[in-house]
Residue frames as a rotation matrix with the C-alpha (Angstrom) as fourth column:
UNK 1
0.615 -0.704 -0.356 62.28
0.329 0.639 -0.696 117.66
0.717 0.311 0.624 102.09
UNK 2
0.724 -0.306 -0.618 63.65
0.625 -0.086 0.776 119.68
-0.290 -0.948 0.129 105.00
UNK 3
-0.466 -0.883 -0.058 65.60
0.772 -0.437 0.461 122.25
-0.432 0.170 0.886 102.99
UNK 4
0.033 0.437 -0.899 65.01
-0.053 -0.897 -0.438 125.74
-0.998 0.062 -0.006 101.72
UNK 5
0.918 0.332 0.216 64.32
0.217 0.034 -0.975 126.63
-0.332 0.943 -0.041 98.09
UNK 6
0.613 -0.756 -0.230 67.76
-0.790 -0.577 -0.208 128.21
0.024 0.309 -0.951 97.90
UNK 7
-0.211 -0.704 0.678 69.49
-0.651 0.619 0.440 125.01
-0.729 -0.348 -0.589 99.10
UNK 8
0.306 0.396 0.866 67.48
0.347 0.801 -0.488 122.87
-0.886 0.450 0.107 96.66
UNK 9
0.985 0.058 -0.160 68.25
-0.113 -0.479 -0.871 125.31
-0.128 0.876 -0.465 93.85
UNK 10
0.242 -0.969 -0.043 71.97
-0.949 -0.246 0.195 125.17
-0.200 -0.006 -0.980 94.62
UNK 11
-0.230 -0.287 0.930 71.92
-0.237 0.943 0.233 121.35
-0.944 -0.166 -0.285 94.66
UNK 12
0.657 0.527 0.539 70.06
0.408 0.353 -0.842 121.23
-0.634 0.773 0.017 91.33
UNK 13
0.851 -0.404 -0.335 72.50
-0.525 -0.671 -0.523 123.74
-0.014 0.622 -0.783 89.83
UNK 14
-0.087 -0.921 0.381 75.41
-0.818 0.284 0.499 121.58
-0.568 -0.268 -0.778 91.02
UNK 15
-0.026 0.147 0.989 73.91
0.241 0.961 -0.137 118.46
-0.970 0.235 -0.060 89.40
UNK 16
0.934 0.357 0.028 73.32
0.138 -0.287 -0.948 120.47
-0.331 0.889 -0.318 86.23
UNK 17
0.513 -0.815 -0.270 76.98
-0.854 -0.518 -0.058 121.56
-0.093 0.260 -0.961 86.12
UNK 18
-0.309 -0.614 0.727 78.06
-0.506 0.753 0.421 117.96
-0.805 -0.238 -0.543 86.65
UNK 19
-0.714 0.033 -0.699 76.04
-0.684 0.179 0.707 116.98
0.149 0.983 -0.105 83.58
UNK 20
-0.922 0.381 0.076 73.43
0.335 0.878 -0.341 114.82
-0.196 -0.289 -0.937 85.31
UNK 21
0.065 0.975 -0.214 70.54
0.613 -0.208 -0.762 117.23
-0.787 -0.082 -0.611 84.65
UNK 22
-0.727 -0.131 0.674 69.41
0.613 -0.567 0.550 119.38
0.310 0.813 0.492 81.76
UNK 23
-0.313 0.613 -0.726 67.35
0.579 -0.483 -0.657 122.49
-0.753 -0.626 -0.204 82.27
UNK 24
-0.405 0.227 0.886 65.18
0.742 -0.484 0.464 124.88
0.534 0.845 0.027 80.39
UNK 25
-0.943 -0.010 -0.333 64.24
0.205 -0.806 -0.555 128.38
-0.263 -0.592 0.762 81.33
UNK 26
-0.259 0.922 0.288 60.55
0.801 0.039 0.598 129.20
0.540 0.385 -0.748 81.62
UNK 27
-0.409 0.225 0.885 58.59
-0.320 -0.943 0.092 132.26
0.855 -0.245 0.457 82.74
UNK 28
-0.891 0.062 -0.449 57.66
0.430 0.428 -0.795 132.19
0.143 -0.902 -0.408 86.41
UNK 29
-0.083 0.946 0.313 53.98
0.230 -0.287 0.930 132.52
0.970 0.150 -0.194 87.17
UNK 30
-0.915 -0.161 -0.369 53.12
0.395 -0.186 -0.900 134.47
0.076 -0.969 0.234 90.30
UNK 31
0.192 0.981 -0.037 49.94
0.940 -0.173 0.293 135.74
0.281 -0.091 -0.955 91.86
UNK 32
-0.553 -0.317 0.771 49.81
0.210 -0.948 -0.239 139.52
0.806 0.030 0.591 91.96
UNK 33
-0.982 0.176 -0.070 48.37
0.015 -0.297 -0.955 141.45
-0.189 -0.939 0.289 94.91
UNK 34
-0.376 0.891 -0.254 45.11
-0.918 -0.395 -0.029 141.76
-0.126 0.223 0.967 93.00
UNK 35
0.114 0.409 0.905 44.93
-0.332 0.875 -0.353 137.97
-0.936 -0.260 0.236 92.62
UNK 36
0.870 0.148 -0.470 45.72
-0.488 0.132 -0.862 137.92
-0.065 0.980 0.187 88.89
UNK 37
0.541 -0.724 0.428 48.38
0.561 0.689 0.458 135.59
-0.627 -0.008 0.779 87.55
UNK 38
0.890 -0.341 -0.302 51.37
-0.455 -0.696 -0.556 137.33
-0.021 0.632 -0.774 86.03
UNK 39
0.660 -0.744 -0.102 54.86
0.628 0.621 -0.469 136.44
0.412 0.246 0.877 84.88
UNK 40
0.852 -0.477 0.214 57.66
-0.522 -0.751 0.405 137.69
-0.032 -0.457 -0.889 87.10
UNK 41
-0.071 -0.987 0.146 61.16
-0.888 0.129 0.442 136.65
-0.455 -0.098 -0.885 86.12
UNK 42
0.269 0.085 -0.960 61.96
-0.676 0.726 -0.125 133.09
0.686 0.682 0.252 85.19
UNK 43
0.325 -0.215 0.921 62.61
-0.724 0.570 0.389 129.70
-0.609 -0.793 0.030 86.72
UNK 44
-0.538 -0.572 -0.619 64.37
-0.823 0.516 0.239 126.57
0.183 0.638 -0.748 85.57
UNK 45
0.711 0.656 0.252 62.67
-0.671 0.741 -0.038 123.27
-0.212 -0.142 0.967 84.90
UNK 46
-0.369 -0.923 0.106 65.12
-0.887 0.384 0.254 120.42
-0.276 0.000 -0.961 85.40
UNK 47
0.866 0.493 -0.089 65.05
-0.498 0.833 -0.239 116.98
-0.044 0.251 0.967 83.80
UNK 48
0.370 -0.757 0.539 67.52
-0.005 0.578 0.816 114.11
-0.929 -0.304 0.211 83.79
UNK 49
0.180 -0.428 -0.886 70.07
-0.968 -0.237 -0.082 114.15
-0.175 0.872 -0.456 80.99
UNK 50
0.678 0.007 -0.735 71.23
-0.358 0.876 -0.322 110.99
0.642 0.482 0.596 79.20
UNK 51
-0.412 -0.897 -0.162 74.27
-0.155 0.244 -0.957 110.88
0.898 -0.369 -0.240 81.49
UNK 52
-0.528 0.284 0.801 72.03
-0.848 -0.230 -0.478 111.33
0.048 -0.931 0.362 84.54
UNK 53
0.602 0.795 -0.072 69.75
-0.796 0.605 0.021 108.47
0.060 0.045 0.997 83.49
UNK 54
0.421 -0.507 -0.752 72.71
-0.066 0.810 -0.583 106.15
0.905 0.295 0.307 82.90
UNK 55
-0.661 -0.656 0.366 74.16
-0.384 -0.124 -0.915 107.18
0.645 -0.745 -0.170 86.27
UNK 56
-0.089 0.723 0.686 70.86
-0.986 0.034 -0.164 106.40
-0.142 -0.691 0.709 88.01
UNK 57
0.775 0.329 -0.540 70.74
-0.474 0.867 -0.152 103.05
0.418 0.374 0.828 86.21
UNK 58
-0.115 -0.904 -0.412 74.29
-0.050 0.419 -0.906 102.34
0.992 -0.084 -0.094 87.40
UNK 59
-0.643 -0.083 0.761 73.36
-0.719 -0.276 -0.638 103.32
0.263 -0.958 0.118 90.98
UNK 60
0.328 0.878 0.348 70.36
-0.930 0.365 -0.046 100.99
-0.168 -0.309 0.936 90.86
UNK 61
0.931 0.155 -0.331 71.91
-0.272 0.898 -0.346 97.99
0.244 0.412 0.878 89.08
UNK 62
0.438 -0.846 -0.303 75.72
0.230 0.431 -0.872 97.92
0.869 0.312 0.383 89.16
UNK 63
-0.111 -0.574 0.812 76.80
-0.632 -0.589 -0.503 99.85
0.767 -0.569 -0.297 92.24
UNK 64
0.573 0.303 0.762 75.34
-0.807 0.371 0.459 97.40
-0.143 -0.878 0.457 94.80
UNK 65
0.964 -0.260 -0.055 77.15
0.236 0.931 -0.278 94.53
0.123 0.255 0.959 93.05
UNK 66
0.235 -0.918 0.320 80.36
0.106 -0.303 -0.947 96.56
0.966 0.257 0.025 92.92
UNK 67
0.092 -0.140 0.986 80.04
-0.885 -0.466 0.016 97.48
0.457 -0.874 -0.167 96.59
UNK 68
0.873 0.264 0.410 79.43
-0.431 0.810 0.397 93.85
-0.227 -0.523 0.821 97.48
UNK 69
0.754 -0.652 -0.084 82.49
0.429 0.584 -0.689 92.76
0.498 0.483 0.720 95.47
UNK 70
-0.007 -0.772 0.635 84.65
-0.266 -0.611 -0.746 95.44
0.964 -0.174 -0.201 97.12
UNK 71
0.386 0.211 0.898 83.35
-0.916 -0.032 0.401 94.44
0.114 -0.977 0.180 100.56
UNK 72
0.994 -0.029 0.108 84.20
0.019 0.996 0.091 90.79
-0.110 -0.089 0.990 99.87
UNK 73
0.440 -0.888 0.135 87.62
0.368 0.041 -0.929 91.78
0.819 0.458 0.345 98.53
UNK 74
0.035 -0.386 0.922 88.23
-0.677 -0.687 -0.262 93.95
0.735 -0.615 -0.286 101.59
UNK 75
0.723 0.300 0.622 87.20
-0.674 0.503 0.541 91.09
-0.151 -0.810 0.566 103.86
UNK 76
0.911 -0.410 -0.046 89.53
0.369 0.859 -0.354 88.67
0.185 0.305 0.934 102.06
UNK 77
0.187 -0.887 0.422 92.44
0.111 -0.408 -0.906 91.10
0.976 0.216 0.022 102.14
UNK 78
0.120 -0.115 0.986 91.97
-0.858 -0.512 0.045 92.03
0.500 -0.851 -0.160 105.80
UNK 79
0.913 0.262 0.313 91.62
-0.392 0.776 0.494 88.39
-0.114 -0.574 0.811 106.86
UNK 80
0.711 -0.702 -0.043 95.08
0.596 0.634 -0.493 87.68
0.373 0.325 0.869 105.41
UNK 81
0.327 -0.592 0.736 96.74
-0.312 -0.803 -0.507 90.62
0.892 -0.064 -0.448 107.15
UNK 82
-0.593 -0.547 -0.592 98.88
0.464 0.369 -0.805 90.31
0.659 -0.752 0.035 110.25
UNK 83
0.172 0.738 -0.653 97.02
0.965 0.008 0.263 91.00
0.199 -0.675 -0.710 113.48
UNK 84
-0.356 -0.388 -0.850 98.88
0.629 -0.772 0.089 94.28
-0.691 -0.503 0.520 114.14
UNK 85
-1.000 -0.015 0.006 98.01
0.014 -0.623 0.782 95.75
-0.008 0.782 0.623 110.73
UNK 86
-0.334 0.940 -0.065 94.38
0.608 0.268 0.747 94.59
0.720 0.211 -0.661 111.08
UNK 87
0.106 0.322 -0.941 94.15
0.965 -0.262 0.019 96.34
-0.241 -0.910 -0.338 114.43
UNK 88
-0.690 -0.453 -0.564 95.65
0.326 -0.891 0.316 99.55
-0.646 0.035 0.763 113.00
UNK 89
-0.887 0.410 0.212 93.17
0.120 -0.238 0.964 99.59
0.445 0.881 0.163 110.09
UNK 90
-0.012 0.933 -0.360 90.22
0.840 0.205 0.503 99.08
0.543 -0.296 -0.786 112.43
UNK 91
-0.109 -0.099 -0.989 91.41
0.783 -0.622 -0.024 101.97
-0.613 -0.777 0.145 114.61
UNK 92
-0.947 -0.275 -0.168 91.72
0.104 -0.755 0.648 104.15
-0.305 0.596 0.743 111.52
UNK 93
-0.581 0.796 0.170 88.19
0.351 0.056 0.935 103.31
0.734 0.603 -0.312 110.38
UNK 94
0.167 0.620 -0.767 86.82
0.982 -0.035 0.186 104.03
0.088 -0.784 -0.614 113.88
UNK 95
-0.462 -0.422 -0.780 88.63
0.510 -0.846 0.156 107.36
-0.726 -0.325 0.606 113.87
UNK 96
-0.989 0.094 0.118 87.19
0.059 -0.480 0.875 108.24
0.139 0.872 0.469 110.45
UNK 97
-0.241 0.959 -0.147 83.68
0.823 0.283 0.492 107.49
0.514 -0.003 -0.858 111.73
UNK 98
0.004 0.211 -0.978 83.99
0.827 -0.550 -0.115 110.51
-0.562 -0.808 -0.177 114.02
UNK 99
-0.916 -0.392 -0.081 84.53
0.269 -0.753 0.600 112.85
-0.296 0.528 0.796 111.05
UNK 100
-0.045 0.900 -0.434 81.72
-0.218 -0.432 -0.875 115.05
-0.975 0.055 0.215 109.85
UNK 101
0.157 -0.002 -0.988 82.89
-0.982 -0.109 -0.156 114.53
-0.107 0.994 -0.019 106.25
UNK 102
0.258 0.026 0.966 82.37
-0.268 0.962 0.046 110.90
-0.928 -0.270 0.255 105.22
UNK 103
0.865 0.087 -0.495 83.57
-0.499 0.029 -0.866 111.14
-0.061 0.996 0.068 101.63
UNK 104
0.776 -0.612 -0.155 86.61
0.485 0.735 -0.473 109.47
0.403 0.292 0.867 100.12
UNK 105
0.793 -0.586 -0.167 89.95
-0.166 -0.472 0.866 110.02
-0.586 -0.659 -0.471 101.78
UNK 106
0.668 -0.636 -0.386 93.22
-0.546 -0.066 -0.835 110.56
0.506 0.768 -0.392 99.99
UNK 107
-0.141 -0.774 0.618 95.04
-0.989 0.136 -0.055 108.91
-0.041 -0.619 -0.785 102.88
UNK 108
-0.531 0.023 0.847 93.33
-0.223 0.961 -0.166 105.55
-0.817 -0.277 -0.505 102.58
UNK 109
0.092 0.505 -0.858 92.52
-0.994 -0.008 -0.111 104.68
-0.063 0.863 0.502 98.98
UNK 110
0.061 -0.082 0.995 91.84
-0.468 0.878 0.101 101.02
-0.881 -0.472 0.015 99.56
UNK 111
0.281 0.121 0.952 91.17
0.546 0.796 -0.262 100.00
-0.789 0.593 0.157 96.00
UNK 112
0.946 -0.026 -0.323 92.67
-0.260 -0.657 -0.708 102.78
-0.194 0.754 -0.628 93.90
UNK 113
0.575 -0.793 -0.204 96.43
-0.240 0.074 -0.968 102.81
0.782 0.605 -0.148 93.95
UNK 114
-0.061 -0.779 0.624 97.97
-0.793 -0.342 -0.505 102.95
0.607 -0.525 -0.597 97.37
UNK 115
0.061 0.081 0.995 96.64
-0.951 0.308 0.034 100.56
-0.304 -0.948 0.096 99.99
UNK 116
0.932 0.344 0.111 96.15
-0.301 0.908 -0.292 97.37
-0.201 0.239 0.950 97.96
UNK 117
0.496 -0.818 -0.292 99.77
-0.054 0.307 -0.950 97.24
0.867 0.487 0.108 96.73
UNK 118
-0.277 -0.599 0.752 100.95
-0.817 -0.265 -0.512 98.05
0.506 -0.756 -0.416 100.26
UNK 119
0.373 0.495 0.785 98.75
-0.830 0.555 0.045 95.33
-0.414 -0.668 0.618 101.73
UNK 120
0.984 -0.027 -0.177 99.84
-0.072 0.845 -0.530 92.79
0.164 0.534 0.829 99.10
UNK 121
0.148 -0.988 0.039 103.47
-0.288 -0.081 -0.954 93.79
0.946 0.130 -0.296 99.73
UNK 122
-0.131 -0.131 0.983 102.93
-0.989 -0.045 -0.138 93.32
0.062 -0.990 -0.123 103.48
UNK 123
0.771 0.468 0.432 101.47
-0.490 0.869 -0.067 89.88
-0.406 -0.160 0.900 102.87
UNK 124
0.801 -0.542 -0.254 104.30
0.052 0.485 -0.873 89.00
0.597 0.686 0.417 100.46
UNK 125
-0.059 -0.850 0.524 106.82
-0.656 -0.362 -0.662 90.37
0.752 -0.383 -0.536 102.97
UNK 126
0.184 0.196 0.963 105.36
-0.926 0.363 0.103 88.21
-0.330 -0.911 0.248 105.75
UNK 127
0.976 0.194 0.098 105.37
-0.142 0.912 -0.386 85.17
-0.164 0.363 0.917 103.45
UNK 128
0.523 -0.848 -0.084 108.97
-0.053 0.066 -0.996 85.88
0.851 0.525 -0.010 102.40
UNK 129
-0.054 -0.512 0.858 109.98
-0.927 -0.293 -0.233 86.40
0.371 -0.808 -0.459 106.04
UNK 130
0.581 0.338 0.741 108.54
-0.615 0.778 0.127 83.00
-0.534 -0.530 0.659 106.93
UNK 131
0.967 -0.250 -0.058 110.32
0.125 0.656 -0.744 81.44
0.224 0.712 0.666 103.95
UNK 132
0.233 -0.924 0.302 113.57
-0.473 -0.379 -0.795 83.17
0.850 0.042 -0.525 104.94
UNK 133
0.129 -0.131 0.983 113.25
-0.981 0.126 0.146 81.79
-0.142 -0.983 -0.112 108.47
UNK 134
0.871 0.228 0.434 112.73
-0.184 0.973 -0.142 78.27
-0.455 0.043 0.890 107.10
UNK 135
0.786 -0.618 -0.034 115.70
0.101 0.182 -0.978 78.68
0.610 0.765 0.205 104.75
UNK 136
0.097 -0.764 0.638 117.90
-0.823 -0.422 -0.381 79.91
0.560 -0.488 -0.669 107.61
UNK 137
0.394 0.105 0.913 116.97
-0.733 0.635 0.243 76.84
-0.555 -0.765 0.327 109.67
UNK 138
0.975 -0.014 0.221 117.63
0.141 0.808 -0.572 74.59
-0.171 0.589 0.790 106.67
UNK 139
0.553 -0.822 0.139 120.93
-0.260 -0.329 -0.908 76.39
0.792 0.466 -0.395 106.01
UNK 140
0.106 -0.490 0.865 121.98
-0.993 -0.099 0.065 75.88
0.054 -0.866 -0.497 109.64
UNK 141
0.650 0.194 0.735 121.15
-0.340 0.939 0.053 72.17
-0.680 -0.284 0.676 109.44
UNK 142
0.944 -0.312 0.105 123.01
0.232 0.403 -0.885 71.79
0.234 0.860 0.453 106.15
UNK 143
0.349 -0.851 0.394 126.00
-0.634 -0.523 -0.569 73.70
0.690 -0.051 -0.722 107.55
UNK 144
0.243 -0.197 0.950 126.06
-0.873 0.382 0.303 71.34
-0.423 -0.903 -0.079 110.54
UNK 145
0.859 0.105 0.502 125.92
0.078 0.941 -0.330 68.31
-0.507 0.323 0.799 108.22
UNK 146
0.788 -0.610 0.085 128.70
-0.028 -0.174 -0.984 69.83
0.616 0.773 -0.154 106.10
UNK 147
0.178 -0.737 0.652 130.88
-0.938 -0.327 -0.114 70.36
0.297 -0.592 -0.749 109.18
UNK 148
0.446 0.037 0.894 130.26
-0.512 0.831 0.220 66.75
-0.735 -0.556 0.389 110.25
UNK 149
0.963 -0.080 0.258 131.14
0.253 0.601 -0.758 65.53
-0.094 0.795 0.599 106.74
UNK 150
0.545 -0.815 0.197 134.34
-0.451 -0.483 -0.750 67.64
0.707 0.320 -0.631 106.77
UNK 151
0.141 -0.472 0.870 135.34
-0.963 0.140 0.232 66.18
-0.231 -0.871 -0.434 110.15
UNK 152
0.671 0.156 0.724 134.65
-0.104 0.988 -0.117 62.65
-0.734 0.003 0.679 108.88
UNK 153
0.929 -0.358 0.092 136.66
0.133 0.093 -0.987 63.37
0.345 0.929 0.134 105.70
UNK 154
0.305 -0.850 0.430 139.58
-0.815 -0.466 -0.344 64.75
0.492 -0.245 -0.835 107.73
UNK 155
0.256 -0.146 0.956 139.46
-0.724 0.625 0.290 61.66
-0.640 -0.767 0.054 109.97
UNK 156
0.890 0.107 0.444 139.40
0.180 0.812 -0.555 59.42
-0.420 0.574 0.703 106.89
UNK 157
0.757 -0.650 0.066 142.31
-0.190 -0.315 -0.930 61.29
0.625 0.691 -0.362 105.34
UNK 158
0.133 -0.711 0.691 144.31
-0.990 -0.130 0.056 60.96
0.050 -0.691 -0.721 108.58
UNK 159
0.486 0.108 0.868 143.49
-0.341 0.937 0.074 57.24
-0.805 -0.332 0.492 108.64
UNK 160
0.969 -0.141 0.201 144.58
0.241 0.395 -0.887 56.84
0.046 0.908 0.417 105.00
UNK 161
0.501 -0.829 0.248 147.75
-0.610 -0.541 -0.579 58.81
0.614 0.138 -0.777 105.73
UNK 162
0.132 -0.423 0.897 148.51
-0.894 0.340 0.292 56.59
-0.428 -0.840 -0.333 108.73
UNK 163
0.759 0.179 0.626 147.86
0.033 0.950 -0.312 53.48
-0.650 0.258 0.715 106.60
UNK 164
0.866 -0.497 0.052 150.28
0.001 -0.102 -0.995 54.80
0.500 0.861 -0.088 103.95
UNK 165
0.219 -0.813 0.540 152.87
-0.922 -0.353 -0.158 55.45
0.320 -0.463 -0.827 106.67
UNK 166
0.293 -0.062 0.954 152.41
-0.574 0.787 0.227 51.93
-0.765 -0.614 0.195 108.10
UNK 167
0.943 0.083 0.322 152.57
0.196 0.642 -0.741 50.48
-0.268 0.762 0.589 104.59
UNK 168
0.646 -0.758 0.086 155.76
-0.377 -0.415 -0.828 52.46
0.664 0.503 -0.554 103.82
UNK 169
0.079 -0.617 0.783 157.26
-0.992 0.030 0.124 51.44
-0.100 -0.786 -0.610 107.16
UNK 170
0.581 0.199 0.789 156.28
-0.231 0.970 -0.074 47.82
-0.780 -0.139 0.610 106.45
UNK 171
0.967 -0.245 0.073 157.92
0.132 0.232 -0.964 47.98
0.219 0.941 0.257 102.98
UNK 172
0.330 -0.892 0.308 161.08
-0.751 -0.446 -0.488 49.48
0.573 -0.071 -0.817 104.48
UNK 173
0.108 -0.242 0.964 161.13
-0.852 0.478 0.215 46.84
-0.513 -0.844 -0.154 107.19
UNK 174
0.830 0.228 0.508 160.49
0.029 0.893 -0.448 44.06
-0.556 0.387 0.735 104.63
UNK 175
0.808 -0.588 -0.025 163.29
-0.136 -0.144 -0.980 45.41
0.573 0.796 -0.196 102.44
UNK 176
0.106 -0.783 0.614 165.63
-0.965 -0.230 -0.127 45.57
0.240 -0.579 -0.779 105.44
UNK 177
0.345 0.081 0.935 164.70
-0.528 0.841 0.121 42.00
-0.776 -0.536 0.333 106.44
UNK 178
0.983 0.033 0.180 165.23
0.129 0.572 -0.810 40.83
-0.129 0.820 0.558 102.85
UNK 179
0.520 -0.850 0.085 168.63
-0.501 -0.384 -0.775 42.52
0.692 0.360 -0.626 102.70
UNK 180
-0.007 -0.508 0.862 169.60
-0.985 0.153 0.082 41.05
-0.173 -0.848 -0.501 106.05
UNK 181
0.648 0.315 0.694 168.40
-0.240 0.948 -0.207 37.63
-0.723 -0.033 0.690 104.93
UNK 182
0.937 -0.348 -0.023 170.46
0.054 0.210 -0.976 37.87
0.344 0.914 0.215 101.74
UNK 183
0.245 -0.877 0.413 173.44
-0.844 -0.403 -0.355 39.00
0.478 -0.261 -0.839 103.80
UNK 184
0.025 -0.219 0.975 173.18
-0.797 0.584 0.151 35.99
-0.603 -0.781 -0.160 106.08
UNK 185
0.889 0.279 0.364 172.52
-0.004 0.798 -0.602 33.71
-0.459 0.534 0.711 103.14
UNK 186
0.710 -0.698 -0.091 175.67
-0.291 -0.173 -0.941 34.99
0.641 0.695 -0.326 101.44
UNK 187
-0.032 -0.716 0.697 177.62
-0.993 -0.059 -0.106 34.49
0.117 -0.696 -0.709 104.73
UNK 188
0.407 0.260 0.875 176.18
-0.487 0.873 -0.033 30.99
-0.772 -0.413 0.482 105.07
UNK 189
0.995 -0.069 0.075 177.29
0.100 0.507 -0.856 30.09
0.021 0.859 0.511 101.52
UNK 190
0.405 -0.902 0.148 180.69
-0.662 -0.401 -0.633 31.54
0.631 0.159 -0.760 102.24
UNK 191
-0.205 -0.467 0.860 181.15
-0.945 0.323 -0.049 29.21
-0.255 -0.823 -0.507 105.23
UNK 192
0.557 0.465 0.688 179.76
-0.356 0.882 -0.308 26.15
-0.750 -0.074 0.657 103.59
């Protein structure tokens, strides 16, 4: 397997402590200098525990499906990201490829707690920014229409005011003419 007995023993002990293996202690058979078999010390015989068997079953059956679902989810999420954020994530993944340690990173937990809410908030923020821009344009158009309507209303009110002034002036003039007509009618009756 390309590793020493000590390395293999340490790996087996680690899996045992994690609960994936069970072990039993047996006497170690060795060949003596005379060629006889004798027992010197002990060794452990490892077997899979119930948890280890279920973990292997999960690795064989469920993990590939889970990985495929996460890959599809990642693809969907990244395809909806802005170009700048997509570029930054690809640079980060290229940078992580240079690491010797390829395990999970606390800085980029894509599907635990941190990155998915941030990504969804970025997408929502972009969507809300676009909506805000549309609303600002609509608000500007409505404000322009409102200003035009106010100008038209002011013009109409000035026209109505002028009509009332002309009407009042016409009534005053008609009353003056009527009074003058009655005056001359009274004078005409006085002379007749």
